[in-house]
N, CA and C atoms of all chains as a GROMACS GRO file, in nm:
protein
  585
    1MET      N    1   0.066  -0.118   0.010
    1MET     CA    2   0.026   0.001   0.015
    1MET      C    3   0.098   0.137   0.000
    2ILE      N    4   0.195   0.097   0.041
    2ILE     CA    5   0.285   0.230   0.056
    2ILE      C    6   0.394   0.162  -0.048
    3GLY      N    7   0.406   0.308  -0.135
    3GLY     CA    8   0.518   0.285  -0.237
    3GLY      C    9   0.625   0.380  -0.212
    4SER      N   10   0.753   0.362  -0.233
    4SER     CA   11   0.856   0.427  -0.251
    4SER      C   12   0.943   0.421  -0.358
    5GLU      N   13   0.904   0.444  -0.470
    5GLU     CA   14   0.954   0.427  -0.609
    5GLU      C   15   1.064   0.556  -0.616
    6GLY      N   16   1.185   0.480  -0.655
    6GLY     CA   17   1.282   0.556  -0.626
    6GLY      C   18   1.393   0.544  -0.518
    7CYS      N   19   1.325   0.499  -0.406
    7CYS     CA   20   1.395   0.484  -0.273
    7CYS      C   21   1.402   0.331  -0.268
    8VAL      N   22   1.465   0.290  -0.364
    8VAL     CA   23   1.473   0.123  -0.369
    8VAL      C   24   1.529   0.073  -0.246
    9THR      N   25   1.626   0.106  -0.196
    9THR     CA   26   1.680   0.044  -0.086
    9THR      C   27   1.551   0.021   0.047
   10ASN      N   28   1.480   0.152   0.035
   10ASN     CA   29   1.368   0.162   0.132
   10ASN      C   30   1.260   0.094   0.143
   11GLY      N   31   1.235   0.092  -0.009
   11GLY     CA   32   1.127   0.010  -0.044
   11GLY      C   33   1.155  -0.125  -0.030
   12THR      N   34   1.282  -0.209  -0.057
   12THR     CA   35   1.291  -0.342  -0.026
   12THR      C   36   1.295  -0.361   0.119
   13ARG      N   37   1.359  -0.277   0.210
   13ARG     CA   38   1.373  -0.316   0.349
   13ARG      C   39   1.209  -0.322   0.390
   14TYR      N   40   1.125  -0.228   0.327
   14TYR     CA   41   0.992  -0.206   0.381
   14TYR      C   42   0.911  -0.337   0.358
   15ILE      N   43   0.935  -0.384   0.223
   15ILE     CA   44   0.870  -0.489   0.199
   15ILE      C   45   0.916  -0.608   0.271
   16LYS      N   46   1.048  -0.636   0.281
   16LYS     CA   47   1.096  -0.753   0.407
   16LYS      C   48   1.039  -0.743   0.511
   17GLU      N   49   1.053  -0.597   0.588
   17GLU     CA   50   0.997  -0.601   0.738
   17GLU      C   51   0.839  -0.635   0.738
   18LEU      N   52   0.777  -0.584   0.633
   18LEU     CA   53   0.614  -0.617   0.627
   18LEU      C   54   0.616  -0.747   0.619
   19SER      N   55   0.672  -0.807   0.535
   19SER     CA   56   0.644  -0.948   0.499
   19SER      C   57   0.658  -1.043   0.629
   20ALA      N   58   0.796  -1.011   0.678
   20ALA     CA   59   0.830  -1.103   0.806
   20ALA      C   60   0.725  -1.085   0.914
   21SER      N   61   0.674  -0.948   0.938
   21SER     CA   62   0.535  -0.926   1.037
   21SER      C   63   0.436  -0.988   0.990
   22LEU      N   64   0.410  -1.000   0.867
   22LEU     CA   65   0.283  -1.056   0.830
   22LEU      C   66   0.294  -1.208   0.851
   23LEU      N   67   0.417  -1.282   0.836
   23LEU     CA   68   0.459  -1.406   0.847
   23LEU      C   69   0.438  -1.467   0.980
   24LEU      N   70   0.500  -1.360   1.076
   24LEU     CA   71   0.501  -1.396   1.198
   24LEU      C   72   0.351  -1.391   1.239
   25TYR      N   73   0.275  -1.304   1.201
   25TYR     CA   74   0.123  -1.292   1.244
   25TYR      C   75   0.059  -1.453   1.190
   26ALA      N   76   0.081  -1.460   1.081
   26ALA     CA   77   0.003  -1.610   1.037
   26ALA      C   78   0.054  -1.703   1.139
   27GLY      N   79   0.187  -1.727   1.167
   27GLY     CA   80   0.226  -1.821   1.278
   27GLY      C   81   0.163  -1.794   1.409
   28VAL      N   82   0.165  -1.674   1.454
   28VAL     CA   83   0.087  -1.669   1.585
   28VAL      C   84  -0.058  -1.706   1.591
   29LEU      N   85  -0.132  -1.657   1.485
   29LEU     CA   86  -0.273  -1.662   1.466
   29LEU      C   87  -0.292  -1.853   1.460
   30ALA      N   88  -0.232  -1.903   1.370
   30ALA     CA   89  -0.243  -2.048   1.367
   30ALA      C   90  -0.207  -2.106   1.501
   31ALA      N   91  -0.090  -2.062   1.582
   31ALA     CA   92  -0.051  -2.126   1.705
   31ALA      C   93  -0.188  -2.082   1.792
   32SER      N   94  -0.238  -1.967   1.801
   32SER     CA   95  -0.373  -1.936   1.887
   32SER      C   96  -0.486  -2.007   1.865
   33ILE      N   97  -0.507  -2.028   1.734
   33ILE     CA   98  -0.629  -2.108   1.688
   33ILE      C   99  -0.630  -2.242   1.745
   34TRP      N  100  -0.503  -2.295   1.707
   34TRP     CA  101  -0.468  -2.439   1.798
   34TRP      C  102  -0.490  -2.448   1.924
   35LEU      N  103  -0.404  -2.342   1.995
   35LEU     CA  104  -0.453  -2.354   2.158
   35LEU      C  105  -0.572  -2.329   2.180
   36LEU      N  106  -0.654  -2.229   2.123
   36LEU     CA  107  -0.804  -2.215   2.169
   36LEU      C  108  -0.887  -2.325   2.142
   37ASN      N  109  -0.864  -2.424   2.033
   37ASN     CA  110  -0.940  -2.511   1.994
   37ASN      C  111  -0.917  -2.650   2.068
   38GLY      N  112  -0.820  -2.639   2.146
   38GLY     CA  113  -0.753  -2.770   2.234
   38GLY      C  114  -0.839  -2.772   2.325
   39HIS      N  115  -0.920  -2.688   2.407
   39HIS     CA  116  -1.003  -2.669   2.528
   39HIS      C  117  -0.944  -2.720   2.659
   40TRP      N  118  -0.815  -2.732   2.652
   40TRP     CA  119  -0.742  -2.785   2.764
   40TRP      C  120  -0.697  -2.645   2.852
   41LEU      N  121  -0.702  -2.518   2.773
   41LEU     CA  122  -0.645  -2.396   2.821
   41LEU      C  123  -0.720  -2.368   2.941
   42ALA      N  124  -0.675  -2.304   3.049
   42ALA     CA  125  -0.750  -2.242   3.158
   42ALA      C  126  -0.834  -2.125   3.099
   43ALA      N  127  -0.970  -2.093   3.149
   43ALA     CA  128  -1.025  -2.005   3.078
   43ALA      C  129  -0.998  -1.859   3.124
   44THR      N  130  -0.892  -1.835   3.197
   44THR     CA  131  -0.821  -1.720   3.239
   44THR      C  132  -0.714  -1.684   3.139
   45TRP      N  133  -0.668  -1.784   3.067
   45TRP     CA  134  -0.548  -1.763   2.986
   45TRP      C  135  -0.606  -1.734   2.806
   46ARG      N  136  -0.742  -1.766   2.810
   46ARG     CA  137  -0.805  -1.789   2.660
   46ARG      C  138  -0.806  -1.636   2.612
   47PRO      N  139  -0.832  -1.493   2.689
   47PRO     CA  140  -0.840  -1.410   2.599
   47PRO      C  141  -0.687  -1.342   2.595
   48ALA      N  142  -0.587  -1.404   2.652
   48ALA     CA  143  -0.444  -1.357   2.617
   48ALA      C  144  -0.399  -1.424   2.503
   49ILE      N  145  -0.462  -1.557   2.486
   49ILE     CA  146  -0.407  -1.613   2.383
   49ILE      C  147  -0.480  -1.586   2.248
   50ALA      N  148  -0.625  -1.550   2.268
   50ALA     CA  149  -0.682  -1.482   2.165
   50ALA      C  150  -0.629  -1.367   2.092
   51LEU      N  151  -0.554  -1.288   2.204
   51LEU     CA  152  -0.506  -1.158   2.161
   51LEU      C  153  -0.388  -1.153   2.119
   52ALA      N  154  -0.311  -1.279   2.138
   52ALA     CA  155  -0.173  -1.300   2.096
   52ALA      C  156  -0.135  -1.235   1.964
   53PRO      N  157  -0.237  -1.271   1.839
   53PRO     CA  158  -0.167  -1.216   1.712
   53PRO      C  159  -0.168  -1.060   1.712
   54MET      N  160  -0.234  -1.007   1.791
   54MET     CA  161  -0.224  -0.872   1.774
   54MET      C  162  -0.071  -0.810   1.808
   55LEU      N  163   0.008  -0.893   1.869
   55LEU     CA  164   0.151  -0.861   1.878
   55LEU      C  165   0.203  -0.827   1.752
   56PRO      N  166   0.218  -0.931   1.666
   56PRO     CA  167   0.285  -0.885   1.542
   56PRO      C  168   0.199  -0.803   1.466
   57ILE      N  169   0.068  -0.786   1.490
   57ILE     CA  170   0.003  -0.675   1.406
   57ILE      C  171   0.042  -0.535   1.452
   58ALA      N  172   0.116  -0.560   1.602
   58ALA     CA  173   0.155  -0.421   1.627
   58ALA      C  174   0.283  -0.387   1.555
   59GLY      N  175   0.378  -0.500   1.524
   59GLY     CA  176   0.496  -0.477   1.460
   59GLY      C  177   0.480  -0.406   1.320
   60CYS      N  178   0.332  -0.486   1.240
   60CYS     CA  179   0.318  -0.420   1.120
   60CYS      C  180   0.264  -0.290   1.136
   61CYS      N  181   0.215  -0.242   1.216
   61CYS     CA  182   0.176  -0.085   1.238
   61CYS      C  183   0.312  -0.020   1.254
   62TRP      N  184   0.422  -0.070   1.337
   62TRP     CA  185   0.538   0.016   1.348
   62TRP      C  186   0.605   0.006   1.212
   63VAL      N  187   0.608  -0.093   1.136
   63VAL     CA  188   0.692  -0.107   1.041
   63VAL      C  189   0.635   0.009   0.917
   64ILE      N  190   0.468   0.000   0.911
   64ILE     CA  191   0.402   0.129   0.830
   64ILE      C  192   0.442   0.231   0.864
   65LEU      N  193   0.443   0.266   0.999
   65LEU     CA  194   0.469   0.416   1.033
   65LEU      C  195   0.590   0.465   1.022
   66ARG      N  196   0.686   0.372   1.021
   66ARG     CA  197   0.836   0.398   1.012
   66ARG      C  198   0.840   0.429   0.832
   67GLN      N  199   0.776   0.364   0.779
   67GLN     CA  200   0.794   0.373   0.624
   67GLN      C  201   0.764   0.519   0.575
   68PHE      N  202   0.642   0.546   0.660
   68PHE     CA  203   0.591   0.699   0.636
   68PHE      C  204   0.677   0.797   0.662
   69ARG      N  205   0.776   0.778   0.770
   69ARG     CA  206   0.858   0.889   0.817
   69ARG      C  207   0.984   0.885   0.707
   70ARG      N  208   0.992   0.780   0.636
   70ARG     CA  209   1.124   0.766   0.522
   70ARG      C  210   1.073   0.843   0.400
   71MET      N  211   0.922   0.847   0.377
   71MET     CA  212   0.893   0.911   0.252
   71MET      C  213   0.911   1.050   0.216
   72ASP      N  214   0.918   1.092   0.104
   72ASP     CA  215   0.941   1.242   0.053
   72ASP      C  216   0.806   1.294   0.067
   73GLU      N  217   0.800   1.439   0.050
   73GLU     CA  218   0.694   1.477   0.070
   73GLU      C  219   0.573   1.464  -0.032
   74MET      N  220   0.602   1.448  -0.150
   74MET     CA  221   0.519   1.416  -0.250
   74MET      C  222   0.453   1.298  -0.211
   75GLN      N  223   0.545   1.163  -0.183
   75GLN     CA  224   0.469   1.032  -0.156
   75GLN      C  225   0.378   1.043  -0.004
   76VAL      N  226   0.416   1.122   0.072
   76VAL     CA  227   0.335   1.157   0.199
   76VAL      C  228   0.206   1.219   0.152
   77ARG      N  229   0.214   1.316   0.079
   77ARG     CA  230   0.075   1.344   0.020
   77ARG      C  231   0.004   1.236  -0.072
   78MET      N  232   0.054   1.183  -0.110
   78MET     CA  233  -0.031   1.055  -0.220
   78MET      C  234  -0.085   0.992  -0.107
   79GLN      N  235   0.001   0.945  -0.005
   79GLN     CA  236  -0.040   0.848   0.097
   79GLN      C  237  -0.165   0.929   0.184
   80LEU      N  238  -0.159   1.044   0.224
   80LEU     CA  239  -0.267   1.140   0.269
   80LEU      C  240  -0.387   1.141   0.197
   81GLU      N  241  -0.371   1.133   0.062
   81GLU     CA  242  -0.505   1.145  -0.021
   81GLU      C  243  -0.547   1.000  -0.012
   82GLY      N  244  -0.454   0.896  -0.008
   82GLY     CA  245  -0.525   0.768  -0.037
   82GLY      C  246  -0.606   0.747   0.098
   83LEU      N  247  -0.523   0.780   0.210
   83LEU     CA  248  -0.597   0.732   0.350
   83LEU      C  249  -0.714   0.834   0.366
   84GLY      N  250  -0.726   0.955   0.297
   84GLY     CA  251  -0.855   1.049   0.293
   84GLY      C  252  -0.941   0.988   0.230
   85PHE      N  253  -0.925   0.927   0.106
   85PHE     CA  254  -1.027   0.833   0.038
   85PHE      C  255  -1.096   0.756   0.119
   86SER      N  256  -0.976   0.661   0.196
   86SER     CA  257  -0.997   0.528   0.271
   86SER      C  258  -1.101   0.584   0.375
   87PHE      N  259  -1.064   0.686   0.436
   87PHE     CA  260  -1.141   0.725   0.573
   87PHE      C  261  -1.302   0.767   0.533
   88VAL      N  262  -1.309   0.867   0.434
   88VAL     CA  263  -1.453   0.911   0.393
   88VAL      C  264  -1.536   0.782   0.353
   89GLY      N  265  -1.442   0.696   0.256
   89GLY     CA  266  -1.527   0.574   0.199
   89GLY      C  267  -1.566   0.492   0.298
   90THR      N  268  -1.465   0.447   0.402
   90THR     CA  269  -1.530   0.352   0.517
   90THR      C  270  -1.625   0.418   0.587
   91ALA      N  271  -1.641   0.538   0.607
   91ALA     CA  272  -1.760   0.589   0.694
   91ALA      C  273  -1.892   0.607   0.617
   92MET      N  274  -1.858   0.622   0.472
   92MET     CA  275  -1.994   0.608   0.404
   92MET      C  276  -2.070   0.459   0.384
   93LEU      N  277  -1.952   0.389   0.359
   93LEU     CA  278  -2.001   0.234   0.377
   93LEU      C  279  -2.043   0.197   0.480
   94THR      N  280  -1.986   0.211   0.592
   94THR     CA  281  -2.015   0.120   0.734
   94THR      C  282  -2.129   0.206   0.775
   95LEU      N  283  -2.129   0.320   0.760
   95LEU     CA  284  -2.277   0.410   0.840
   95LEU      C  285  -2.395   0.368   0.736
   96GLY      N  286  -2.394   0.360   0.612
   96GLY     CA  287  -2.481   0.320   0.502
   96GLY      C  288  -2.506   0.172   0.542
   97TYR      N  289  -2.430   0.088   0.554
   97TYR     CA  290  -2.482  -0.029   0.599
   97TYR      C  291  -2.538  -0.087   0.748
   98GLY      N  292  -2.468   0.032   0.815
   98GLY     CA  293  -2.544   0.026   0.964
   98GLY      C  294  -2.698   0.082   0.946
   99LEU      N  295  -2.735   0.175   0.859
   99LEU     CA  296  -2.892   0.205   0.826
   99LEU      C  297  -2.955   0.078   0.782
  100LEU      N  298  -2.892   0.019   0.698
  100LEU     CA  299  -2.972  -0.111   0.618
  100LEU      C  300  -2.990  -0.204   0.732
  101GLU      N  301  -2.878  -0.231   0.803
  101GLU     CA  302  -2.918  -0.334   0.941
  101GLU      C  303  -3.041  -0.295   1.028
  102GLY      N  304  -3.041  -0.164   1.007
  102GLY     CA  305  -3.197  -0.116   1.100
  102GLY      C  306  -3.306  -0.165   1.019
  103VAL      N  307  -3.306  -0.206   0.871
  103VAL     CA  308  -3.427  -0.237   0.834
  103VAL      C  309  -3.405  -0.407   0.798
  104GLY      N  310  -3.316  -0.470   0.856
  104GLY     CA  311  -3.340  -0.624   0.809
  104GLY      C  312  -3.191  -0.671   0.790
  105TYR      N  313  -3.124  -0.597   0.729
  105TYR     CA  314  -3.021  -0.661   0.674
  105TYR      C  315  -2.933  -0.728   0.758
  106PRO      N  316  -2.838  -0.839   0.722
  106PRO     CA  317  -2.785  -0.930   0.796
  106PRO      C  318  -2.660  -0.833   0.910
  107ARG      N  319  -2.649  -0.856   1.024
  107ARG     CA  320  -2.562  -0.810   1.071
  107ARG      C  321  -2.423  -0.851   1.043
  108LEU      N  322  -2.319  -0.767   1.024
  108LEU     CA  323  -2.174  -0.783   1.009
  108LEU      C  324  -2.091  -0.775   1.104
  109THR      N  325  -1.994  -0.863   1.108
  109THR     CA  326  -1.877  -0.850   1.229
  109THR      C  327  -1.811  -0.715   1.195
  110MET      N  328  -1.732  -0.664   1.297
  110MET     CA  329  -1.650  -0.565   1.278
  110MET      C  330  -1.518  -0.585   1.197
  111PHE      N  331  -1.511  -0.742   1.189
  111PHE     CA  332  -1.373  -0.760   1.118
  111PHE      C  333  -1.379  -0.741   0.971
  112TRP      N  334  -1.500  -0.669   0.896
  112TRP     CA  335  -1.524  -0.615   0.757
  112TRP      C  336  -1.445  -0.476   0.764
  113VAL      N  337  -1.451  -0.414   0.895
  113VAL     CA  338  -1.412  -0.280   0.859
  113VAL      C  339  -1.276  -0.258   0.811
  114TRP      N  340  -1.170  -0.338   0.884
  114TRP     CA  341  -1.032  -0.305   0.826
  114TRP      C  342  -0.999  -0.352   0.676
  115PRO      N  343  -1.074  -0.466   0.627
  115PRO     CA  344  -1.042  -0.502   0.498
  115PRO      C  345  -1.106  -0.398   0.418
  116LEU      N  346  -1.214  -0.335   0.419
  116LEU     CA  347  -1.262  -0.244   0.362
  116LEU      C  348  -1.194  -0.128   0.327
  117MET      N  349  -1.124  -0.080   0.460
  117MET     CA  350  -1.051   0.036   0.460
  117MET      C  351  -0.898   0.022   0.383
  118ALA      N  352  -0.859  -0.094   0.394
  118ALA     CA  353  -0.761  -0.142   0.333
  118ALA      C  354  -0.762  -0.146   0.160
  119VAL      N  355  -0.866  -0.204   0.122
  119VAL     CA  356  -0.926  -0.196  -0.007
  119VAL      C  357  -0.937  -0.045  -0.082
  120LEU      N  358  -0.987   0.047   0.036
  120LEU     CA  359  -1.025   0.177  -0.030
  120LEU      C  360  -0.877   0.243   0.000
  121TRP      N  361  -0.778   0.230   0.040
  121TRP     CA  362  -0.678   0.295   0.064
  121TRP      C  363  -0.575   0.280  -0.041
  122VAL      N  364  -0.587   0.122  -0.087
  122VAL     CA  365  -0.501   0.099  -0.235
  122VAL      C  366  -0.583   0.159  -0.340
  123VAL      N  367  -0.721   0.167  -0.345
  123VAL     CA  368  -0.769   0.242  -0.462
  123VAL      C  369  -0.754   0.384  -0.442
  124GLY      N  370  -0.768   0.457  -0.341
  124GLY     CA  371  -0.721   0.606  -0.304
  124GLY      C  372  -0.565   0.626  -0.350
  125GLY      N  373  -0.492   0.533  -0.302
  125GLY     CA  374  -0.332   0.561  -0.354
  125GLY      C  375  -0.349   0.545  -0.480
  126PHE      N  376  -0.370   0.432  -0.565
  126PHE     CA  377  -0.385   0.463  -0.680
  126PHE      C  378  -0.435   0.571  -0.746
  127MET      N  379  -0.536   0.604  -0.712
  127MET     CA  380  -0.591   0.765  -0.777
  127MET      C  381  -0.489   0.863  -0.766
  128ALA      N  382  -0.439   0.872  -0.656
  128ALA     CA  383  -0.336   0.992  -0.608
  128ALA      C  384  -0.234   0.972  -0.694
  129ARG      N  385  -0.182   0.826  -0.712
  129ARG     CA  386  -0.066   0.830  -0.800
  129ARG      C  387  -0.078   0.877  -0.938
  130ARG      N  388  -0.188   0.841  -1.003
  130ARG     CA  389  -0.240   0.869  -1.119
  130ARG      C  390  -0.212   1.030  -1.120
  131ARG      N  391  -0.278   1.106  -1.059
  131ARG     CA  392  -0.284   1.256  -1.044
  131ARG      C  393  -0.153   1.323  -1.052
  132TYR      N  394  -0.056   1.233  -0.997
  132TYR     CA  395   0.091   1.320  -1.008
  132TYR      C  396   0.180   1.270  -1.084
  133GLN      N  397   0.129   1.174  -1.162
  133GLN     CA  398   0.204   1.102  -1.294
  133GLN      C  399   0.221   1.174  -1.427
  134MET      N  400   0.266   2.425  -1.163
  134MET     CA  401   0.353   2.534  -1.166
  134MET      C  402   0.455   2.497  -1.274
  135LYS      N  403   0.499   2.566  -1.374
  135LYS     CA  404   0.598   2.539  -1.478
  135LYS      C  405   0.733   2.578  -1.423
  136ASN      N  406   0.832   2.500  -1.497
  136ASN     CA  407   0.970   2.526  -1.403
  136ASN      C  408   1.052   2.486  -1.506
  137GLN      N  409   1.187   2.511  -1.501
  137GLN     CA  410   1.293   2.474  -1.616
  137GLN      C  411   1.369   2.362  -1.562
  138ILE      N  412   1.324   2.287  -1.466
  138ILE     CA  413   1.425   2.193  -1.404
  138ILE      C  414   1.439   2.094  -1.504
  139LYS      N  415   1.371   2.035  -1.595
  139LYS     CA  416   1.399   1.943  -1.700
  139LYS      C  417   1.528   2.010  -1.785
  140ASP      N  418   1.529   2.110  -1.819
  140ASP     CA  419   1.636   2.171  -1.909
  140ASP      C  420   1.739   2.174  -1.803
  141LEU      N  421   1.748   2.237  -1.702
  141LEU     CA  422   1.862   2.252  -1.610
  141LEU      C  423   1.923   2.110  -1.581
  142ARG      N  424   1.835   2.006  -1.568
  142ARG     CA  425   1.894   1.872  -1.534
  142ARG      C  426   1.985   1.839  -1.661
  143ALA      N  427   1.911   1.851  -1.767
  143ALA     CA  428   1.962   1.793  -1.893
  143ALA      C  429   2.085   1.875  -1.919
  144ALA      N  430   2.090   1.998  -1.906
  144ALA     CA  431   2.224   2.080  -1.941
  144ALA      C  432   2.336   2.032  -1.844
  145ARG      N  433   2.298   1.972  -1.733
  145ARG     CA  434   2.413   1.929  -1.623
  145ARG      C  435   2.450   1.785  -1.655
  146GLY      N  436   2.362   1.707  -1.768
  146GLY     CA  437   2.407   1.581  -1.786
  146GLY      C  438   2.359   1.479  -1.661
  147TRP      N  439   2.251   1.514  -1.588
  147TRP     CA  440   2.178   1.449  -1.470
  147TRP      C  441   2.089   1.351  -1.539
  148SER      N  442   2.076   1.237  -1.458
  148SER     CA  443   1.955   1.161  -1.494
  148SER      C  444   1.851   1.204  -1.370
  149GLN      N  445   1.716   1.169  -1.406
  149GLN     CA  446   1.627   1.215  -1.294
  149GLN      C  447   1.665   1.130  -1.183
  150ALA      N  448   1.704   1.014  -1.168
  150ALA     CA  449   1.754   0.948  -1.057
  150ALA      C  450   1.854   1.015  -0.976
  151GLU      N  451   1.958   1.070  -1.052
  151GLU     CA  452   2.074   1.142  -1.007
  151GLU      C  453   2.036   1.260  -0.918
  152LEU      N  454   1.940   1.360  -1.002
  152LEU     CA  455   1.887   1.463  -0.927
  152LEU      C  456   1.792   1.433  -0.826
  153ALA      N  457   1.724   1.325  -0.814
  153ALA     CA  458   1.666   1.281  -0.679
  153ALA      C  459   1.727   1.239  -0.578
  154ALA      N  460   1.838   1.167  -0.598
  154ALA     CA  461   1.932   1.123  -0.489
  154ALA      C  462   2.002   1.235  -0.423
  155GLN      N  463   2.048   1.361  -0.523
  155GLN     CA  464   2.081   1.474  -0.468
  155GLN      C  465   1.981   1.573  -0.395
  156LEU      N  466   1.876   1.555  -0.419
  156LEU     CA  467   1.737   1.611  -0.339
  156LEU      C  468   1.698   1.529  -0.229
  157SER      N  469   1.735   1.424  -0.218
  157SER     CA  470   1.678   1.320  -0.116
  157SER      C  471   1.532   1.305  -0.132
  158VAL      N  472   1.492   1.272  -0.258
  158VAL     CA  473   1.367   1.253  -0.262
  158VAL      C  474   1.343   1.148  -0.379
  159SER      N  475   1.207   1.092  -0.399
  159SER     CA  476   1.210   0.960  -0.507
  159SER      C  477   1.207   1.016  -0.635
  160ARG      N  478   1.256   0.923  -0.742
  160ARG     CA  479   1.254   0.986  -0.882
  160ARG      C  480   1.109   1.022  -0.925
  161GLN      N  481   1.021   0.943  -0.868
  161GLN     CA  482   0.878   0.960  -0.891
  161GLN      C  483   0.840   1.150  -0.878
  162THR      N  484   0.883   1.167  -0.748
  162THR     CA  485   0.884   1.295  -0.723
  162THR      C  486   0.947   1.388  -0.811
  163VAL      N  487   1.060   1.371  -0.863
  163VAL     CA  488   1.142   1.438  -0.977
  163VAL      C  489   1.035   1.475  -1.095
  164ILE      N  490   1.013   1.329  -1.139
  164ILE     CA  491   0.936   1.333  -1.249
  164ILE      C  492   0.788   1.431  -1.245
  165ALA      N  493   0.727   1.425  -1.156
  165ALA     CA  494   0.594   1.480  -1.119
  165ALA      C  495   0.629   1.649  -1.093
  166ILE      N  496   0.740   1.688  -1.058
  166ILE     CA  497   0.791   1.826  -1.039
  166ILE      C  498   0.795   1.855  -1.191
  167GLU      N  499   0.891   1.806  -1.271
  167GLU     CA  500   0.939   1.857  -1.372
  167GLU      C  501   0.819   1.837  -1.471
  168ASN      N  502   0.710   1.782  -1.488
  168ASN     CA  503   0.588   1.762  -1.561
  168ASN      C  504   0.496   1.872  -1.518
  169GLY      N  505   0.499   1.945  -1.374
  169GLY     CA  506   0.450   2.027  -1.346
  169GLY      C  507   0.319   1.978  -1.280
  170ARG      N  508   0.313   1.840  -1.249
  170ARG     CA  509   0.189   1.778  -1.192
  170ARG      C  510   0.207   1.801  -1.016
  171TYR      N  511   0.317   1.823  -0.984
  171TYR     CA  512   0.351   1.842  -0.804
  171TYR      C  513   0.408   2.003  -0.808
  172ASP      N  514   0.355   2.076  -0.700
  172ASP     CA  515   0.441   2.184  -0.687
  172ASP      C  516   0.527   2.170  -0.544
  173PRO      N  517   0.651   2.185  -0.557
  173PRO     CA  518   0.715   2.132  -0.421
  173PRO      C  519   0.697   2.226  -0.322
  174SER      N  520   0.755   2.171  -0.193
  174SER     CA  521   0.699   2.265  -0.072
  174SER      C  522   0.834   2.378  -0.086
  175LEU      N  523   0.838   2.496  -0.008
  175LEU     CA  524   0.918   2.586  -0.017
  175LEU      C  525   1.061   2.548   0.026
  176PRO      N  526   1.067   2.440   0.122
  176PRO     CA  527   1.201   2.381   0.146
  176PRO      C  528   1.268   2.331   0.040
  177LEU      N  529   1.207   2.250  -0.038
  177LEU     CA  530   1.224   2.181  -0.147
  177LEU      C  531   1.240   2.263  -0.250
  178ALA      N  532   1.178   2.350  -0.253
  178ALA     CA  533   1.211   2.446  -0.374
  178ALA      C  534   1.352   2.522  -0.360
  179PHE      N  535   1.370   2.558  -0.244
  179PHE     CA  536   1.499   2.632  -0.190
  179PHE      C  537   1.619   2.506  -0.231
  180ALA      N  538   1.589   2.401  -0.197
  180ALA     CA  539   1.712   2.301  -0.224
  180ALA      C  540   1.730   2.287  -0.383
  181ILE      N  541   1.641   2.268  -0.458
  181ILE     CA  542   1.643   2.281  -0.598
  181ILE      C  543   1.720   2.385  -0.645
  182ALA      N  544   1.668   2.516  -0.603
  182ALA     CA  545   1.743   2.629  -0.638
  182ALA      C  546   1.894   2.636  -0.590
  183ARG      N  547   1.917   2.585  -0.492
  183ARG     CA  548   2.076   2.590  -0.433
  183ARG      C  549   2.119   2.488  -0.505
  184LEU      N  550   2.074   2.371  -0.542
  184LEU     CA  551   2.138   2.289  -0.645
  184LEU      C  552   2.188   2.318  -0.761
  185PHE      N  553   2.098   2.407  -0.841
  185PHE     CA  554   2.145   2.436  -0.959
  185PHE      C  555   2.214   2.574  -0.954
  186GLY      N  556   2.200   2.641  -0.814
  186GLY     CA  557   2.282   2.759  -0.810
  186GLY      C  558   2.198   2.890  -0.864
  187MET      N  559   2.097   2.890  -0.865
  187MET     CA  560   1.999   3.007  -0.909
  187MET      C  561   1.875   3.013  -0.809
  188ALA      N  562   1.829   3.149  -0.846
  188ALA     CA  563   1.709   3.221  -0.754
  188ALA      C  564   1.599   3.092  -0.781
  189ILE      N  565   1.506   3.088  -0.715
  189ILE     CA  566   1.382   3.029  -0.714
  189ILE      C  567   1.288   3.056  -0.802
  190GLU      N  568   1.288   3.195  -0.840
  190GLU     CA  569   1.205   3.281  -0.929
  190GLU      C  570   1.253   3.240  -1.078
  191ALA      N  571   1.370   3.204  -1.069
  191ALA     CA  572   1.470   3.183  -1.205
  191ALA      C  573   1.422   3.061  -1.277
  192ILE      N  574   1.362   2.955  -1.143
  192ILE     CA  575   1.360   2.825  -1.203
  192ILE      C  576   1.189   2.783  -1.216
  193PHE      N  577   1.131   2.832  -1.128
  193PHE     CA  578   0.986   2.827  -1.120
  193PHE      C  579   0.886   2.971  -1.166
  194GLU      N  580   0.778   2.935  -1.230
  194GLU     CA  581   0.673   3.036  -1.285
  194GLU      C  582   0.568   3.036  -1.231
  195GLY      N  583   0.512   3.116  -1.174
  195GLY     CA  584   0.360   3.095  -1.133
  195GLY      C  585   0.272   3.084  -1.244
   0.00000   0.00000   0.00000
């Protein structure tokens, strides 16, 4: 989602760090699911194990924020436009669907919000990129 | 905003990547500035002017 064309070293490092964080997330998530499905875990530990995948996700957040600080001014501006598009798009779609839930549409889990925001971030970033090319 | 960066860069025989490295920005940013698609901030405009040894107003036209 965050490009850094021209800053190849930074871009490569970012991809490596983000990939490592996501792989770690997948591993911790699999371990967490395995432990939670085992039913031998004490009830007091279940919330902590369920939240364990958030640790590598925090790593992802740190990697992304670090990449923001490495960007030049135009790249930051493109990301801002992408995130702005994602922010208002997510607000419109989630609020709109919330109103539809009021008239009987099926209730959706909050897990949908982030993928929606991510997709709109990519779309917004693509549009911003086109504007400056 | 129109500017003379493309000509000034070509006169010095620099590639877009070389100019980008000297300004600590991406090549994509140099391309956008040269094409007038992106107006640089004042600090970046000053850096460009300093690099070419010219006044800002001699490089950028409103």
